[in-house]
C-alpha positions as CSV (number, residue, x, y, z in Angstrom):
1,M,17.8,-0.8,-19.3
2,I,14.7,-1.6,-21.3
3,I,14.8,-5.2,-20.2
4,G,15.2,-4.1,-16.6
5,F,12.3,-1.7,-16.8
6,A,10.1,-4.4,-18.4
7,M,10.9,-6.7,-15.5
8,F,10.0,-4.1,-12.9
9,L,6.9,-3.2,-14.8
10,A,5.9,-6.8,-14.9
11,A,6.5,-7.1,-11.1
12,Y,4.3,-4.0,-10.4
13,M,1.5,-5.4,-12.6
14,N,1.8,-8.8,-10.9
15,F,1.5,-7.1,-7.5
16,S,-1.5,-5.1,-8.6
17,G,-3.2,-8.2,-9.8
18,V,-2.5,-10.2,-6.7
19,R,-3.6,-7.3,-4.4
20,S,-6.8,-6.8,-6.3
21,A,-7.6,-10.6,-6.2
22,Y,-6.8,-10.7,-2.4
23,L,-9.1,-7.7,-1.7
24,D,-11.8,-9.1,-3.9
25,L,-11.7,-12.4,-2.1
26,I,-12.0,-10.6,1.3
27,R,-14.9,-8.4,0.1
28,S,-16.7,-11.5,-1.3
29,R,-16.3,-13.3,2.0
30,M,-17.6,-10.3,4.0
31,A,-20.6,-9.9,1.6
32,M,-21.5,-13.6,2.0
33,V,-21.5,-13.2,5.8
34,A,-23.5,-10.0,5.8
35,E,-25.9,-11.5,3.3
36,S,-26.4,-14.7,5.4
37,I,-27.1,-12.7,8.6
38,G,-29.2,-10.2,6.8
39,T,-31.4,-13.0,5.4
40,D,-32.0,-14.3,8.9
41,V,-32.9,-10.9,10.2
42,S,-35.2,-10.1,7.3
43,T,-36.9,-13.5,7.6
44,A,-37.5,-13.0,11.4
45,H,-38.8,-9.5,10.7
46,A,-41.2,-10.8,8.1
47,L,-42.6,-13.2,10.7
48,G,-43.3,-10.2,13.0
49,I,-40.2,-10.4,15.2
50,R,-38.8,-6.9,15.5
51,L,-35.1,-6.3,15.3
52,T,-34.7,-5.6,19.0
53,E,-36.5,-8.8,19.9
54,Q,-34.2,-11.1,17.8
55,T,-32.3,-12.3,20.9
56,T,-30.7,-15.2,19.1
57,L,-28.6,-12.9,17.1
58,P,-25.7,-12.4,19.6
59,G,-24.9,-16.1,19.5
60,L,-25.1,-16.2,15.7
61,L,-22.8,-13.2,15.4
62,A,-20.3,-14.6,17.9
63,R,-20.1,-17.9,16.0
64,Q,-19.6,-16.2,12.6
65,A,-17.0,-13.8,14.0
66,A,-15.0,-16.7,15.6
67,S,-14.8,-18.5,12.2
68,D,-12.5,-15.8,10.8
69,P,-9.5,-14.5,12.7
70,L,-9.5,-11.2,10.8
71,T,-12.9,-10.3,12.2
72,L,-13.1,-7.4,14.6
73,S,-16.9,-7.6,15.0
74,I,-20.1,-8.4,13.2
75,D,-22.8,-5.9,14.1
76,V,-26.5,-5.5,13.6
77,L,-27.4,-1.8,13.5
78,S,-30.8,-0.1,14.0
79,E,-32.2,2.4,11.4
80,D,-30.3,5.3,13.1
81,G,-27.0,3.5,13.1
82,T,-26.8,2.4,16.7
83,V,-25.4,-1.0,17.3
84,V,-28.2,-3.3,18.6
85,F,-26.4,-6.6,18.6
86,S,-22.7,-7.4,18.1
87,S,-20.2,-10.1,18.4
88,D,-18.2,-7.6,20.4
89,A,-20.3,-6.8,23.5
90,G,-18.5,-3.5,24.0
91,R,-20.0,-2.1,20.8
92,V,-23.6,-2.7,21.8
93,G,-25.6,0.6,22.3
94,V,-22.8,2.7,20.6
95,P,-23.6,4.7,17.4
96,D,-21.5,3.4,14.5
97,R,-19.6,6.1,12.6
98,A,-17.4,5.0,9.7
99,G,-15.2,8.1,10.0
100,D,-14.3,7.1,13.6
101,D,-13.3,3.6,12.6
102,P,-10.1,3.9,10.5
103,G,-8.7,0.6,11.8
104,A,-11.5,-1.5,10.3
105,F,-12.1,-2.8,6.8
106,R,-15.9,-2.5,6.5
107,D,-18.7,-4.0,4.5
108,E,-22.3,-2.9,5.3
109,R,-25.6,-4.4,4.0
110,R,-28.8,-2.4,4.4
111,L,-31.9,-4.3,5.6
112,V,-35.4,-3.5,4.4
113,N,-38.8,-5.0,5.1
114,D,-41.3,-6.3,2.6
115,F,-42.5,-2.8,1.8
116,G,-38.9,-1.5,1.1
117,A,-38.8,0.5,4.3
118,P,-35.4,0.4,6.1
119,V,-35.1,-1.9,9.1
120,G,-31.4,-1.6,9.9
121,A,-28.1,-2.9,8.6
122,V,-25.5,-5.7,9.0
123,L,-21.9,-4.5,9.4
124,V,-18.9,-6.7,9.0
125,R,-15.6,-5.3,10.3
126,L,-12.2,-6.8,9.6
127,D,-8.8,-5.9,10.9
128,R,-7.4,-3.4,8.4
129,G,-3.9,-3.5,9.9
130,T,-3.6,-7.3,9.4
131,I,-4.9,-7.0,5.8
132,D,-2.5,-4.2,5.0
133,G,0.3,-6.3,6.6
134,T,-0.5,-9.2,4.3
135,I,-0.5,-6.9,1.3
136,D,2.9,-5.5,2.3
137,G,4.2,-9.0,2.7
138,L,3.0,-9.8,-0.9
139,R,4.7,-6.7,-2.1
140,R,8.0,-7.7,-0.4
141,D,7.9,-11.2,-1.8
142,I,7.3,-9.9,-5.4
143,L,10.0,-7.3,-5.1
144,N,12.5,-9.8,-3.6
145,G,12.0,-11.9,-6.7
146,A,11.8,-9.1,-9.2
147,I,14.9,-7.1,-8.1
148,P,17.4,-9.9,-8.6
149,A,15.7,-10.9,-11.8
150,G,15.7,-7.3,-13.1
151,I,19.4,-6.8,-12.2
152,G,20.3,-10.1,-13.8
153,A,18.4,-9.1,-17.0
154,V,20.2,-5.7,-17.1
155,I,23.6,-7.4,-16.8
156,A,22.7,-10.1,-19.3
157,G,21.4,-7.5,-21.8
158,S,24.5,-5.3,-21.3
159,L,26.8,-8.3,-21.9
160,A,24.9,-9.2,-25.0
161,C,25.2,-5.6,-26.3
162,L,28.9,-5.5,-25.4
163,L,29.5,-8.7,-27.4
164,L,27.5,-7.5,-30.3
165,L,29.3,-4.1,-30.4
166,T,32.7,-5.9,-30.0
167,G,31.9,-8.1,-33.0
168,L,30.8,-5.1,-35.1
169,H,34.0,-3.2,-34.1
170,R,36.2,-6.1,-35.1
171,R,34.4,-6.5,-38.4
172,A,34.8,-2.8,-39.1
173,R,38.5,-3.0,-38.3
174,R,38.9,-5.9,-40.7
175,S,37.1,-4.0,-43.4
176,A,39.2,-0.9,-42.8
177,T,42.4,-3.0,-42.9
178,G,41.4,-4.6,-46.2
179,A,40.9,-1.2,-47.8
180,G,44.2,0.2,-46.5
181,D,45.1,2.3,-43.5
182,D,43.1,5.3,-44.6
183,P,39.6,4.9,-43.1
184,I,38.3,8.0,-45.0
185,A,39.3,6.4,-48.3
186,H,37.6,3.2,-47.3
187,A,34.5,5.1,-46.3
188,A,34.5,6.8,-49.7
189,T,34.9,3.5,-51.5
190,E,32.0,2.0,-49.6
191,M,29.8,5.0,-50.3
192,E,30.7,4.8,-54.0
193,R,30.0,1.0,-54.0
194,L,26.6,1.5,-52.3
195,G,25.8,4.3,-54.8
196,L,26.6,2.1,-57.7
197,D,24.6,-0.8,-56.3
198,A,21.6,1.6,-55.8
199,R,21.5,2.5,-59.5
200,P,19.2,0.3,-61.7
């Protein structure tokens, strides 16, 4: 049972590690996209082009979104959280509220001007359902490998214990037979021998 528990614990730790690595990879990719777009917006703003005047952004957002099938949308938000530009035309002009967006895995980068004043934000939204489905698939794959291995380990450990106990039982029977048919007398003899051996 200890072997089986160890196998299942190793499978759980393996899944946790793989899940964390997968989510970290996604977050890193989202941060890179948001950082790239945010740099473009900030550079244009530093040149005097206000956020609402950066009309090349929709094409850039659409190209970035098309490069990743997980992307729901890439949005550029105003200071008050309204979507100014988006790769999804249906989101333009709509206030963004994280609480009303449970189906999205989100990463948001705030934009500030040279004086540190807020300009807006870049929001990358990925399909949470697909991400969760991938994680569930990883869980199934690991369990499908761990369950047979754990059961096999339990059976192998049980057989090893059975063989060991069988050998000990046979040895005990042989020892008892050598001392006669009285196991109590044999036990007393063994205790006396051990007591004599223990004396200096």
